[in-house]
VEXDREN-2710 file (C-alpha; in Angstrom, 1 decimal):
% VEXDREN-2710
k/r/px/py/pz
1/MET/-266.5/5.9/-101.0
2/GLY/-263.8/3.8/-99.4
3/ALA/-264.4/2.1/-96.0
4/GLU/-262.3/2.0/-92.9
5/LEU/-261.1/-1.4/-91.7
6/THR/-260.2/-2.3/-88.1
7/LEU/-258.8/-5.5/-86.8
8/ARG/-258.5/-6.2/-83.0
9/GLY/-257.0/-9.3/-81.4
10/VAL/-257.3/-11.4/-84.6
11/ARG/-256.1/-14.9/-84.3
12/HIS/-256.7/-17.7/-86.8
13/ARG/-255.9/-21.4/-86.5
14/ARG/-255.8/-24.3/-88.8
15/GLY/-256.2/-27.3/-86.6
16/ASP/-253.7/-26.9/-83.7
17/ARG/-251.5/-24.4/-85.6
18/GLU/-251.9/-20.6/-85.4
19/VAL/-251.5/-19.2/-88.9
20/LEU/-252.3/-15.6/-88.3
21/ARG/-251.9/-13.2/-85.4
22/ILE/-252.7/-9.5/-85.7
23/ASP/-253.2/-7.6/-82.4
24/GLN/-254.2/-4.3/-84.0
25/LEU/-254.4/-2.9/-87.5
26/ASP/-256.3/0.2/-88.7
27/ILE/-256.7/0.8/-92.4
28/ALA/-258.0/4.2/-93.4
29/ALA/-260.8/4.8/-95.8
30/GLY/-259.3/5.1/-99.3
31/GLU/-255.9/3.9/-98.2
32/ARG/-253.8/1.5/-100.4
33/LEU/-252.3/-1.1/-98.1
34/SER/-249.9/-3.8/-99.3
35/VAL/-249.2/-7.0/-97.3
36/LEU/-245.8/-8.3/-98.1
37/GLY/-244.6/-11.8/-97.0
38/PRO/-243.2/-15.1/-98.3
39/ASN/-245.4/-18.1/-99.2
40/GLY/-247.1/-19.4/-96.1
41/ALA/-247.0/-16.1/-94.2
42/GLY/-250.7/-15.8/-93.8
43/LYS/-251.4/-13.3/-96.6
44/THR/-254.3/-15.1/-98.3
45/THR/-255.7/-16.1/-94.9
46/LEU/-255.9/-12.4/-94.0
47/LEU/-257.8/-11.5/-97.2
48/ARG/-260.2/-14.4/-96.6
49/LEU/-261.0/-13.0/-93.2
50/LEU/-261.4/-9.4/-94.5
51/ALA/-263.7/-10.8/-97.2
52/ALA/-265.7/-12.7/-94.5
53/VAL/-265.1/-15.9/-96.5
54/GLU/-264.4/-17.4/-93.1
55/PRO/-264.5/-15.8/-89.6
56/PRO/-261.3/-15.4/-87.4
57/SER/-260.9/-18.0/-84.7
58/THR/-260.8/-15.1/-82.2
59/GLY/-260.9/-11.3/-82.4
60/THR/-262.9/-8.8/-84.4
61/ILE/-262.8/-7.4/-87.9
62/ALA/-265.0/-4.4/-88.7
63/ILE/-265.8/-2.4/-91.8
64/ASP/-266.8/1.2/-90.9
65/GLY/-267.4/0.0/-87.4
66/LEU/-269.7/-2.9/-88.3
67/GLY/-268.3/-6.3/-87.5
68/THR/-268.0/-8.7/-90.5
69/ALA/-269.4/-11.5/-88.4
70/SER/-272.7/-9.7/-88.0
71/GLY/-272.8/-7.5/-91.1
72/GLY/-274.7/-9.9/-93.4
73/VAL/-275.1/-9.7/-97.1
74/GLU/-275.2/-5.9/-97.3
75/LEU/-271.8/-5.6/-95.7
76/ARG/-270.2/-8.3/-97.9
77/ARG/-271.5/-6.5/-101.0
78/ARG/-269.2/-3.6/-100.1
79/VAL/-266.2/-5.8/-100.5
80/ALA/-264.7/-7.1/-103.8
81/TYR/-262.2/-10.0/-103.6
82/ALA/-260.1/-10.8/-106.7
83/THR/-258.4/-14.2/-106.0
84/GLN/-255.1/-15.4/-107.5
85/ARG/-257.0/-17.5/-110.0
86/ALA/-259.1/-15.3/-112.3
87/GLY/-262.0/-17.8/-112.0
88/LEU/-263.7/-16.6/-115.3
89/LEU/-266.7/-18.5/-116.6
90/SER/-266.8/-20.1/-120.1
91/THR/-268.7/-17.3/-121.6
92/SER/-267.8/-13.9/-123.1
93/VAL/-265.6/-11.4/-121.4
94/ARG/-268.4/-8.8/-121.2
95/ARG/-270.8/-11.5/-119.7
96/ASN/-268.3/-12.3/-117.0
97/VAL/-268.1/-8.6/-116.0
98/GLU/-271.9/-8.2/-116.2
99/LEU/-272.7/-11.2/-114.0
100/PRO/-272.3/-9.5/-110.6
101/LEU/-274.5/-6.7/-111.8
102/GLN/-277.1/-9.1/-112.9
103/TRP/-277.1/-10.7/-109.4
104/ARG/-277.9/-7.2/-108.1
105/LYS/-280.7/-6.8/-110.6
106/VAL/-279.1/-3.9/-112.5
107/PRO/-281.1/-3.3/-115.8
108/ARG/-279.6/-5.0/-118.8
109/ARG/-278.6/-1.8/-120.7
110/ARG/-277.0/-0.3/-117.6
111/ARG/-275.2/-3.6/-117.0
112/ARG/-273.7/-3.5/-120.5
113/ASP/-272.6/0.2/-120.2
114/LEU/-271.0/-0.4/-116.7
115/ALA/-269.2/-3.6/-118.0
116/VAL/-267.7/-1.8/-121.0
117/GLU/-266.6/1.1/-118.8
118/ALA/-264.8/-1.3/-116.4
119/LEU/-263.2/-3.1/-119.3
120/GLU/-262.0/0.2/-120.8
121/ARG/-260.3/1.1/-117.5
122/LEU/-258.2/-2.0/-117.7
123/ARG/-257.6/-1.6/-121.4
124/VAL/-259.4/-4.8/-122.5
125/ALA/-262.7/-3.4/-123.9
126/HIS/-261.6/-4.7/-127.3
127/LEU/-261.9/-8.2/-126.0
128/ALA/-265.5/-7.8/-124.7
129/ASP/-267.0/-10.4/-127.1
130/ARG/-264.2/-13.0/-126.9
131/PRO/-264.5/-16.2/-124.9
132/ALA/-263.0/-15.3/-121.5
133/ARG/-261.1/-18.6/-121.2
134/ALA/-259.4/-18.1/-124.6
135/LEU/-257.5/-15.1/-123.2
136/SER/-253.9/-14.9/-122.1
137/GLY/-253.1/-15.0/-118.3
138/GLY/-252.5/-11.3/-118.2
139/GLU/-255.8/-10.5/-120.1
140/GLN/-257.7/-12.8/-117.7
141/GLN/-256.3/-11.0/-114.7
142/ARG/-257.5/-7.6/-116.2
143/VAL/-260.9/-9.0/-116.8
144/SER/-261.1/-10.4/-113.3
145/LEU/-260.2/-7.0/-111.9
146/ALA/-262.7/-5.3/-114.1
147/ARG/-265.3/-7.7/-112.7
148/ALA/-264.3/-6.7/-109.2
149/LEU/-264.3/-2.9/-109.9
150/VAL/-267.6/-2.9/-111.8
151/LEU/-269.4/-3.2/-108.5
152/ASP/-267.8/0.1/-107.3
153/PRO/-266.8/-1.6/-104.0
154/ALA/-265.8/0.3/-100.9
155/VAL/-263.0/-2.3/-100.3
156/LEU/-261.0/-4.1/-103.0
157/LEU/-258.9/-7.1/-101.9
158/LEU/-256.2/-8.3/-104.4
159/ASP/-254.5/-11.7/-103.9
160/GLU/-251.2/-11.7/-105.8
161/PRO/-253.0/-10.1/-108.8
162/ALA/-250.0/-10.4/-111.2
163/ALA/-248.8/-13.8/-109.9
164/GLY/-248.7/-15.5/-113.3
165/LEU/-247.2/-12.7/-115.4
166/ASP/-243.7/-12.0/-116.6
167/ALA/-241.8/-9.0/-115.4
168/GLN/-242.8/-6.8/-118.4
169/SER/-246.5/-7.8/-118.2
170/ARG/-246.5/-7.2/-114.4
171/ALA/-245.2/-3.7/-114.9
172/ALA/-247.9/-2.9/-117.5
173/PHE/-250.6/-4.5/-115.3
174/PHE/-249.8/-2.4/-112.3
175/ALA/-249.5/0.8/-114.3
176/ASP/-253.0/0.2/-115.6
177/LEU/-254.3/-0.8/-112.2
178/ASP/-252.9/2.4/-110.7
179/GLN/-254.7/4.4/-113.5
180/ALA/-257.9/2.5/-112.9
181/LEU/-257.9/3.4/-109.3
182/ALA/-256.7/7.0/-109.7
183/ASP/-260.2/8.6/-109.4
184/ARG/-261.7/6.2/-106.9
185/SER/-261.6/6.4/-103.1
186/VAL/-261.8/2.6/-102.7
187/THR/-259.8/1.1/-99.9
188/VAL/-257.3/-1.4/-101.4
189/VAL/-255.6/-4.3/-99.6
190/GLN/-253.2/-6.1/-101.9
191/VAL/-251.0/-9.1/-100.9
192/SER/-247.8/-10.1/-102.6
193/HIS/-244.5/-11.8/-102.1
194/ARG/-242.7/-9.4/-104.4
195/ALA/-241.3/-6.3/-102.9
196/GLU/-241.5/-4.2/-106.1
197/GLU/-245.3/-4.9/-106.3
198/ALA/-246.0/-4.4/-102.6
199/LEU/-244.0/-1.2/-102.3
200/GLY/-245.0/0.3/-105.7
201/LEU/-248.8/0.5/-105.2
202/ALA/-249.0/1.2/-101.5
203/ASP/-249.4/4.1/-99.1
204/ARG/-248.3/1.7/-96.3
205/VAL/-246.9/-1.8/-96.2
206/VAL/-247.5/-4.6/-93.6
207/VAL/-244.8/-7.2/-93.5
208/LEU/-246.0/-10.6/-92.4
209/LEU/-243.6/-13.4/-91.4
210/ALA/-244.9/-16.7/-90.1
211/GLY/-248.3/-15.2/-89.6
212/GLN/-247.2/-12.3/-87.5
213/VAL/-246.7/-8.6/-88.2
214/HIS/-243.0/-7.7/-88.2
215/GLN/-243.3/-4.1/-89.4
216/ILE/-245.8/-1.6/-90.6
217/GLY/-244.6/1.6/-92.5
218/THR/-244.5/3.5/-95.6
219/PRO/-242.5/2.0/-98.6
220/GLU/-239.8/4.6/-97.9
221/THR/-239.5/3.6/-94.2
222/LEU/-239.3/-0.1/-95.1
223/ASN/-236.7/0.5/-97.7
224/ARG/-234.5/2.7/-95.5
225/HIS/-235.2/1.3/-92.0
226/PRO/-236.2/-2.4/-92.0
227/VAL/-236.5/-3.5/-88.4
228/ASP/-234.6/-6.8/-88.9
229/ALA/-232.8/-9.0/-91.4
230/GLY/-236.1/-10.9/-92.3
231/VAL/-237.8/-7.6/-93.3
232/ALA/-234.6/-6.4/-95.1
233/ALA/-234.5/-9.6/-97.2
234/LEU/-238.2/-9.3/-98.1
235/VAL/-237.9/-5.6/-99.3
236/GLY/-235.0/-6.4/-101.5
237/TYR/-231.6/-6.1/-99.7
238/GLU/-229.5/-8.7/-101.5
239/ASN/-226.7/-8.7/-99.0
240/LEU/-226.9/-9.5/-95.3
241/VAL/-223.4/-9.6/-93.6
242/GLU/-222.6/-10.3/-90.0
243/ALA/-220.4/-7.5/-88.6
244/GLU/-219.4/-5.8/-85.4
245/VAL/-219.6/-2.2/-84.2
246/GLY/-216.3/-1.0/-82.7
247/PRO/-215.9/1.3/-79.7
248/ASP/-215.7/4.3/-82.0
249/GLY/-218.8/3.4/-84.1
250/THR/-216.9/1.9/-87.0
251/VAL/-218.6/-1.1/-88.5
252/LEU/-216.1/-4.0/-89.0
253/VAL/-216.1/-7.4/-90.6
254/GLY/-213.4/-9.1/-88.6
255/ALA/-210.9/-6.4/-88.2
256/THR/-211.6/-4.8/-91.6
257/PRO/-213.6/-1.5/-91.9
258/THR/-216.6/-1.7/-94.1
259/GLY/-216.9/2.0/-94.9
260/LEU/-219.9/2.3/-92.5
261/THR/-220.3/3.9/-89.1
262/CYS/-223.2/3.9/-86.7
263/ASP/-224.3/5.2/-83.3
264/ARG/-225.2/1.7/-82.0
265/PRO/-223.4/0.4/-78.9
266/ALA/-220.4/-1.7/-79.6
267/GLY/-221.3/-5.3/-80.4
268/PRO/-222.6/-7.6/-83.1
269/VAL/-224.9/-6.3/-85.9
270/THR/-226.0/-7.2/-89.4
271/VAL/-225.2/-5.0/-92.4
272/ALA/-227.9/-5.0/-94.9
273/ALA/-226.8/-3.7/-98.3
274/PHE/-228.5/-3.4/-101.7
275/ALA/-226.4/-4.9/-104.5
276/SER/-226.2/-1.4/-105.9
277/GLY/-224.6/-0.2/-102.7
278/VAL/-221.7/-2.6/-102.8
279/ARG/-218.7/-0.6/-104.1
280/LEU/-215.8/-2.4/-105.7
281/VAL/-212.4/-0.8/-105.3
282/PRO/-208.8/-1.9/-106.2
283/ALA/-207.2/-4.7/-104.2
284/ASP/-204.7/-2.3/-102.6
285/TRP/-207.3/0.0/-101.3
286/PRO/-209.0/-0.3/-97.8
287/GLY/-212.0/-2.6/-97.7
288/LEU/-213.1/-6.2/-97.5
289/PRO/-210.9/-8.6/-99.6
290/VAL/-212.9/-10.6/-102.0
291/ARG/-212.6/-12.5/-105.3
292/VAL/-214.8/-12.2/-108.4
293/ALA/-216.6/-15.5/-108.7
294/ARG/-219.0/-14.7/-111.6
295/VAL/-220.1/-11.8/-113.8
296/SER/-223.6/-12.0/-115.2
297/PRO/-225.6/-9.6/-117.4
298/GLY/-228.4/-7.5/-115.9
299/PRO/-230.7/-4.7/-117.0
300/GLY/-228.3/-1.7/-117.4
301/HIS/-225.6/-3.2/-115.2
302/ARG/-223.6/-6.4/-114.5
303/THR/-224.3/-8.5/-111.5
304/VAL/-221.0/-9.6/-109.9
305/ALA/-220.9/-12.5/-107.4
306/LEU/-218.1/-12.1/-104.9
307/SER/-216.6/-14.6/-102.5
308/GLY/-213.9/-14.5/-99.8
309/ALA/-214.1/-12.7/-96.5
310/VAL/-217.8/-12.5/-97.2
311/SER/-220.1/-13.6/-100.1
312/LEU/-221.8/-10.7/-101.8
313/LEU/-223.7/-9.6/-104.9
314/ALA/-222.8/-6.3/-106.5
315/HIS/-224.4/-4.3/-109.3
316/VAL/-221.7/-2.7/-111.4
317/PRO/-222.1/-0.3/-114.4
318/VAL/-221.5/-2.1/-117.7
319/ARG/-218.4/-0.1/-118.6
320/ALA/-216.8/-0.5/-115.2
321/ALA/-217.4/-4.3/-115.3
322/THR/-215.3/-4.9/-118.4
323/SER/-212.1/-5.3/-116.4
324/LEU/-213.7/-7.8/-113.9
325/LEU/-212.8/-11.4/-114.7
326/ALA/-213.5/-14.5/-112.7
327/GLY/-210.8/-14.9/-110.1
328/SER/-209.9/-11.2/-110.0
329/ARG/-209.1/-9.8/-106.5
330/VAL/-210.8/-6.6/-105.4
331/ARG/-211.9/-5.0/-102.2
332/VAL/-215.4/-3.9/-101.2
333/VAL/-216.9/-1.1/-99.2
334/PHE/-220.6/-0.3/-98.6
335/ASP/-222.3/2.9/-99.7
336/PRO/-224.0/4.3/-96.5
337/ALA/-226.9/5.6/-98.6
338/LEU/-227.7/2.1/-99.8
339/SER/-227.0/0.2/-96.6
340/THR/-228.4/0.0/-93.1
341/ILE/-227.2/-1.4/-89.8
342/LEU/-229.6/-3.9/-88.1
343/PRO/-229.5/-5.7/-84.8
344/ARG/-228.0/-9.2/-85.1
345/SER/-230.9/-11.7/-84.9
END
Protein backbone atom coordinates (compact mmCIF):
# COMPACT_ATOMS: atom_id res chain seq x y z
CA MET A 1 0.00 0.00 0.00
CA GLY A 2 1.37 3.41 -0.93
CA ALA A 3 2.14 5.94 1.76
CA GLU A 4 1.22 9.61 2.08
CA LEU A 5 4.12 12.08 2.22
CA THR A 6 3.88 15.52 3.79
CA LEU A 7 6.49 18.28 3.82
CA ARG A 8 6.14 21.40 5.95
CA GLY A 9 8.53 24.33 6.11
CA VAL A 10 11.40 22.33 4.65
CA ARG A 11 14.69 24.18 4.21
CA HIS A 12 18.04 22.62 3.43
CA ARG A 13 21.42 24.31 3.41
CA ARG A 14 24.87 23.44 2.15
CA GLY A 15 27.12 25.64 4.21
CA ASP A 16 25.79 29.17 3.91
CA ARG A 17 23.73 28.43 0.80
CA GLU A 18 20.07 27.41 0.87
CA VAL A 19 19.66 24.69 -1.77
CA LEU A 20 16.04 23.69 -1.17
CA ARG A 21 12.93 25.49 0.10
CA ILE A 22 9.52 23.82 0.15
CA ASP A 23 6.89 25.48 2.29
CA GLN A 24 4.20 22.83 1.84
CA LEU A 25 3.87 19.72 -0.29
CA ASP A 26 1.38 16.87 0.12
CA ILE A 27 1.82 13.69 -1.91
CA ALA A 28 -1.14 11.33 -1.81
CA ALA A 29 -0.78 7.61 -1.17
CA GLY A 30 -0.35 5.86 -4.51
CA GLU A 31 0.32 9.09 -6.40
CA ARG A 32 2.98 9.36 -9.08
CA LEU A 33 4.74 12.68 -8.65
CA SER A 34 7.47 13.97 -10.94
CA VAL A 35 9.91 16.70 -9.96
CA LEU A 36 11.16 18.62 -13.00
CA GLY A 37 14.10 20.99 -12.91
CA PRO A 38 17.50 21.74 -14.42
CA ASN A 39 20.78 20.52 -12.95
CA GLY A 40 21.37 22.10 -9.56
CA ALA A 41 17.69 22.77 -8.89
CA GLY A 42 17.62 20.64 -5.72
CA LYS A 43 15.97 17.52 -7.15
CA THR A 44 18.40 14.95 -5.76
CA THR A 45 18.55 16.82 -2.45
CA LEU A 46 14.77 16.42 -2.17
CA LEU A 47 15.00 12.66 -2.74
CA ARG A 48 17.76 12.32 -0.15
CA LEU A 49 15.59 14.11 2.39
CA LEU A 50 12.56 11.94 1.55
CA ALA A 51 14.72 8.82 1.90
CA ALA A 52 16.05 10.06 5.27
CA VAL A 53 19.60 9.81 3.94
CA GLU A 54 20.03 13.18 5.62
CA PRO A 55 17.63 15.35 7.64
CA PRO A 56 16.40 18.75 6.45
CA SER A 57 18.10 21.76 8.02
CA THR A 58 14.67 22.88 9.24
CA GLY A 59 11.10 21.71 8.76
CA THR A 60 9.42 18.31 8.88
CA ILE A 61 8.92 15.41 6.48
CA ALA A 62 6.42 12.70 7.40
CA ILE A 63 5.40 9.35 5.92
CA ASP A 64 1.82 8.48 6.86
CA GLY A 65 2.08 11.06 9.63
CA LEU A 66 5.30 9.70 11.14
CA GLY A 67 8.29 12.04 10.93
CA THR A 68 11.31 10.66 9.08
CA ALA A 69 13.58 12.10 11.78
CA SER A 70 12.07 9.81 14.42
CA GLY A 71 10.70 6.93 12.37
CA GLY A 72 13.76 4.71 12.70
CA VAL A 73 14.60 1.61 10.68
CA GLU A 74 11.03 0.40 10.22
CA LEU A 75 10.01 3.64 8.53
CA ARG A 76 13.05 3.67 6.26
CA ARG A 77 12.25 0.11 5.21
CA ARG A 78 9.06 1.38 3.61
CA VAL A 79 11.08 3.54 1.21
CA ALA A 80 13.09 2.29 -1.78
CA TYR A 81 15.55 4.74 -3.33
CA ALA A 82 17.00 4.05 -6.80
CA THR A 83 19.89 6.46 -7.36
CA GLN A 84 21.25 7.67 -10.70
CA ARG A 85 24.04 5.11 -10.57
CA ALA A 86 22.73 1.56 -10.57
CA GLY A 87 25.26 0.64 -7.85
CA LEU A 88 25.18 -3.07 -8.62
CA LEU A 89 27.57 -5.47 -6.90
CA SER A 90 30.05 -7.64 -8.79
CA THR A 91 27.90 -10.73 -8.51
CA SER A 92 25.00 -12.16 -10.51
CA VAL A 93 21.92 -10.19 -11.43
CA ARG A 94 19.68 -12.40 -9.33
CA ARG A 95 22.01 -12.14 -6.34
CA ASN A 96 21.86 -8.34 -6.56
CA VAL A 97 18.08 -8.42 -6.43
CA GLU A 98 17.98 -11.04 -3.66
CA LEU A 99 20.34 -9.15 -1.36
CA PRO A 100 17.79 -6.74 0.21
CA LEU A 101 15.56 -9.74 0.92
CA GLN A 102 18.44 -11.56 2.58
CA TRP A 103 18.99 -8.56 4.86
CA ARG A 104 15.37 -8.94 5.94
CA LYS A 105 15.91 -12.66 6.56
CA VAL A 106 13.49 -13.83 3.85
CA PRO A 107 13.93 -17.62 3.33
CA ARG A 108 16.22 -18.57 0.46
CA ARG A 109 13.64 -20.18 -1.83
CA ARG A 110 11.23 -17.29 -1.30
CA ARG A 111 14.05 -14.83 -2.04
CA ARG A 112 14.75 -16.55 -5.33
CA ASP A 113 11.09 -16.53 -6.39
CA LEU A 114 10.61 -12.86 -5.51
CA ALA A 115 13.81 -11.86 -7.30
CA VAL A 116 12.81 -13.66 -10.50
CA GLU A 117 9.34 -12.12 -10.34
CA ALA A 118 10.82 -8.61 -10.00
CA LEU A 119 13.20 -9.24 -12.89
CA GLU A 120 10.33 -10.50 -15.04
CA ARG A 121 8.41 -7.28 -14.42
CA LEU A 122 11.32 -5.32 -15.86
CA ARG A 123 11.88 -7.85 -18.68
CA VAL A 124 15.38 -8.88 -17.60
CA ALA A 125 14.71 -12.30 -16.04
CA HIS A 126 16.75 -13.90 -18.85
CA LEU A 127 19.81 -12.11 -17.45
CA ALA A 128 19.41 -13.52 -13.94
CA ASP A 129 22.63 -15.57 -13.94
CA ARG A 130 24.84 -13.05 -15.71
CA PRO A 131 27.39 -10.86 -13.92
CA ALA A 132 25.54 -7.63 -13.16
CA ARG A 133 28.44 -5.39 -14.10
CA ALA A 134 28.69 -6.96 -17.56
CA LEU A 135 25.27 -5.61 -18.53
CA SER A 136 24.55 -2.56 -20.64
CA GLY A 137 23.58 0.70 -18.94
CA GLY A 138 19.91 0.18 -19.72
CA GLU A 139 19.95 -3.39 -18.40
CA GLN A 140 21.68 -2.26 -15.21
CA GLN A 141 19.01 0.40 -14.65
CA ARG A 142 16.29 -2.24 -14.99
CA VAL A 143 18.06 -4.52 -12.51
CA SER A 144 18.47 -1.61 -10.09
CA LEU A 145 14.76 -0.89 -10.33
CA ALA A 146 13.89 -4.58 -9.85
CA ARG A 147 16.03 -4.54 -6.70
CA ALA A 148 14.04 -1.55 -5.42
CA LEU A 149 10.64 -3.06 -6.26
CA VAL A 150 11.40 -6.51 -4.82
CA LEU A 151 10.92 -5.05 -1.34
CA ASP A 152 7.34 -4.04 -2.23
CA PRO A 153 7.97 -0.53 -0.87
CA ALA A 154 5.30 1.96 0.11
CA VAL A 155 7.37 4.76 -1.45
CA LEU A 156 9.62 4.49 -4.51
CA LEU A 157 12.13 7.29 -5.16
CA LEU A 158 13.70 7.47 -8.63
CA ASP A 159 16.64 9.77 -9.37
CA GLU A 160 16.89 10.33 -13.15
CA PRO A 161 16.29 6.59 -13.72
CA ALA A 162 17.03 6.75 -17.46
CA ALA A 163 19.81 9.34 -17.36
CA GLY A 164 22.37 7.29 -19.29
CA LEU A 165 20.06 5.93 -21.99
CA ASP A 166 19.49 7.04 -25.56
CA ALA A 167 16.06 8.28 -26.64
CA GLN A 168 14.82 4.91 -27.94
CA SER A 169 16.03 3.04 -24.85
CA ARG A 170 14.47 5.66 -22.56
CA ALA A 171 11.09 5.22 -24.22
CA ALA A 172 11.24 1.44 -23.80
CA PHE A 173 12.44 1.76 -20.20
CA PHE A 174 9.57 4.03 -19.17
CA ALA A 175 7.01 1.85 -20.94
CA ASP A 176 8.24 -1.15 -18.93
CA LEU A 177 8.39 0.91 -15.73
CA ASP A 178 4.79 1.97 -16.24
CA GLN A 179 3.79 -1.66 -16.76
CA ALA A 180 5.75 -2.78 -13.68
CA LEU A 181 3.89 -0.24 -11.54
CA ALA A 182 0.46 -0.81 -13.11
CA ASP A 183 -0.93 -3.11 -10.40
CA ARG A 184 0.88 -1.54 -7.45
CA SER A 185 -0.32 1.29 -5.23
CA VAL A 186 3.22 2.42 -4.41
CA THR A 187 3.77 6.18 -4.10
CA VAL A 188 6.35 7.22 -6.71
CA VAL A 189 8.50 10.35 -6.64
CA GLN A 190 10.66 10.65 -9.74
CA VAL A 191 13.04 13.49 -10.58
CA SER A 192 14.19 14.44 -14.07
CA HIS A 193 15.47 17.34 -16.12
CA ARG A 194 13.65 16.04 -19.21
CA ALA A 195 10.08 17.24 -19.67
CA GLU A 196 8.95 14.18 -21.63
CA GLU A 197 10.02 11.89 -18.77
CA ALA A 198 8.62 14.05 -15.97
CA LEU A 199 5.27 14.68 -17.66
CA GLY A 200 4.87 11.21 -19.14
CA LEU A 201 4.83 9.20 -15.90
CA ALA A 202 3.17 11.62 -13.51
CA ASP A 203 -0.21 12.38 -12.03
CA ARG A 204 1.27 15.73 -10.94
CA VAL A 205 4.50 17.60 -11.57
CA VAL A 206 6.48 19.88 -9.27
CA VAL A 207 8.74 22.35 -11.08
CA LEU A 208 11.88 23.23 -9.11
CA LEU A 209 14.04 26.19 -10.10
CA ALA A 210 17.01 27.25 -7.96
CA GLY A 211 15.73 25.11 -5.10
CA GLN A 212 12.25 26.64 -4.99
CA VAL A 213 8.86 25.42 -6.18
CA HIS A 214 7.67 27.50 -9.14
CA GLN A 215 4.59 25.51 -10.09
CA ILE A 216 2.67 22.37 -9.15
CA GLY A 217 0.06 20.90 -11.46
CA THR A 218 -1.00 18.12 -13.76
CA PRO A 219 1.07 17.53 -16.90
CA GLU A 220 -1.76 19.07 -18.94
CA THR A 221 -1.81 22.19 -16.75
CA LEU A 222 1.93 22.70 -17.07
CA ASN A 223 1.78 22.16 -20.82
CA ARG A 224 -1.05 24.60 -21.40
CA HIS A 225 -0.60 27.07 -18.54
CA PRO A 226 3.01 27.46 -17.38
CA VAL A 227 3.20 30.28 -14.86
CA ASP A 228 6.31 31.94 -16.28
CA ALA A 229 8.98 31.72 -18.96
CA GLY A 230 11.24 29.55 -16.79
CA VAL A 231 8.58 26.87 -16.44
CA ALA A 232 7.63 27.18 -20.12
CA ALA A 233 11.21 26.52 -21.19
CA LEU A 234 11.44 23.48 -18.92
CA VAL A 235 8.24 21.87 -20.18
CA GLY A 236 9.37 22.18 -23.79
CA TYR A 237 8.31 25.50 -25.28
CA GLU A 238 11.11 26.11 -27.79
CA ASN A 239 10.22 29.76 -28.45
CA LEU A 240 10.00 32.64 -25.96
CA VAL A 241 9.32 36.00 -27.61
CA GLU A 242 8.99 39.43 -26.00
CA ALA A 243 5.75 41.05 -27.12
CA GLU A 244 3.13 43.65 -26.16
CA VAL A 245 -0.60 43.45 -25.61
CA GLY A 246 -2.37 46.29 -27.40
CA PRO A 247 -5.46 48.13 -26.09
CA ASP A 248 -7.76 45.79 -28.04
CA GLY A 249 -6.06 42.59 -26.75
CA THR A 250 -4.03 41.97 -29.92
CA VAL A 251 -0.56 40.58 -29.18
CA LEU A 252 2.11 42.45 -31.13
CA VAL A 253 5.83 42.18 -31.72
CA GLY A 254 6.75 45.75 -32.43
CA ALA A 255 3.77 46.92 -34.47
CA THR A 256 3.19 43.53 -36.13
CA PRO A 257 0.30 41.25 -35.08
CA THR A 258 1.32 37.72 -34.09
CA GLY A 259 -2.01 36.02 -34.75
CA LEU A 260 -2.68 35.90 -31.00
CA THR A 261 -5.08 37.77 -28.74
CA CYS A 262 -5.51 37.72 -24.97
CA ASP A 263 -7.51 39.32 -22.19
CA ARG A 264 -4.50 40.60 -20.25
CA PRO A 265 -4.17 44.34 -19.65
CA ALA A 266 -2.21 46.28 -22.26
CA GLY A 267 1.52 46.04 -21.64
CA PRO A 268 4.58 43.81 -21.99
CA VAL A 269 4.20 40.01 -22.13
CA THR A 270 6.13 36.96 -23.28
CA VAL A 271 4.77 34.68 -25.99
CA ALA A 272 5.69 31.03 -25.39
CA ALA A 273 5.19 28.88 -28.48
CA PHE A 274 5.99 25.28 -29.26
CA ALA A 275 7.96 24.84 -32.46
CA SER A 276 4.96 22.95 -33.84
CA GLY A 277 2.85 26.08 -33.21
CA VAL A 278 4.96 28.40 -35.38
CA ARG A 279 3.15 28.75 -38.72
CA LEU A 280 5.05 29.86 -41.80
CA VAL A 281 3.07 31.85 -44.37
CA PRO A 282 4.06 33.60 -47.62
CA ALA A 283 6.11 36.77 -47.36
CA ASP A 284 3.22 38.95 -48.61
CA TRP A 285 0.81 37.71 -45.91
CA PRO A 286 0.30 39.35 -42.47
CA GLY A 287 2.78 38.15 -39.85
CA LEU A 288 6.27 38.63 -38.47
CA PRO A 289 8.89 39.02 -41.23
CA VAL A 290 11.70 36.47 -40.90
CA ARG A 291 14.31 34.75 -43.01
CA VAL A 292 15.04 31.01 -43.18
CA ALA A 293 18.45 30.48 -41.59
CA ARG A 294 18.65 26.69 -41.61
CA VAL A 295 16.53 23.61 -42.35
CA SER A 296 17.37 20.44 -40.42
CA PRO A 297 15.84 16.95 -40.54
CA GLY A 298 13.68 15.81 -37.64
CA PRO A 299 11.44 12.83 -36.83
CA GLY A 300 8.49 13.25 -39.20
CA HIS A 301 9.16 16.94 -39.81
CA ARG A 302 11.83 19.50 -40.63
CA THR A 303 13.15 21.89 -37.99
CA VAL A 304 13.45 25.37 -39.47
CA ALA A 305 15.59 28.01 -37.75
CA LEU A 306 14.31 31.51 -38.47
CA SER A 307 15.95 34.89 -37.92
CA GLY A 308 14.90 38.49 -38.44
CA ALA A 309 12.35 40.39 -36.38
CA VAL A 310 12.60 37.48 -33.93
CA SER A 311 14.63 34.26 -33.76
CA LEU A 312 12.44 31.16 -33.78
CA LEU A 313 12.37 27.42 -34.30
CA ALA A 314 9.51 25.93 -36.32
CA HIS A 315 8.54 22.33 -37.02
CA VAL A 316 7.30 22.06 -40.59
CA PRO A 317 5.87 18.96 -42.35
CA VAL A 318 8.43 17.37 -44.66
CA ARG A 319 6.45 18.05 -47.82
CA ALA A 320 5.85 21.70 -46.95
CA ALA A 321 9.54 22.21 -46.19
CA THR A 322 10.76 21.31 -49.67
CA SER A 323 10.38 24.91 -50.87
CA LEU A 324 12.21 26.40 -47.88
CA LEU A 325 15.77 27.35 -48.71
CA ALA A 326 18.30 29.18 -46.56
CA GLY A 327 17.77 32.89 -47.13
CA SER A 328 14.11 32.55 -48.13
CA ARG A 329 11.82 35.28 -46.78
CA VAL A 330 8.61 34.19 -45.08
CA ARG A 331 6.28 35.47 -42.40
CA VAL A 332 5.26 33.83 -39.16
CA VAL A 333 2.11 33.68 -37.05
CA PHE A 334 1.51 31.63 -33.91
CA ASP A 335 -1.10 28.90 -33.49
CA PRO A 336 -3.19 29.85 -30.41
CA ALA A 337 -3.64 26.17 -29.52
CA LEU A 338 0.13 25.69 -29.26
CA SER A 339 1.06 29.02 -27.71
CA THR A 340 0.43 30.81 -24.45
CA ILE A 341 0.81 34.37 -23.16
CA LEU A 342 2.92 34.85 -20.03
CA PRO A 343 3.76 37.85 -17.87
CA ARG A 344 7.07 39.45 -18.84
CA SER A 345 9.69 38.44 -16.27
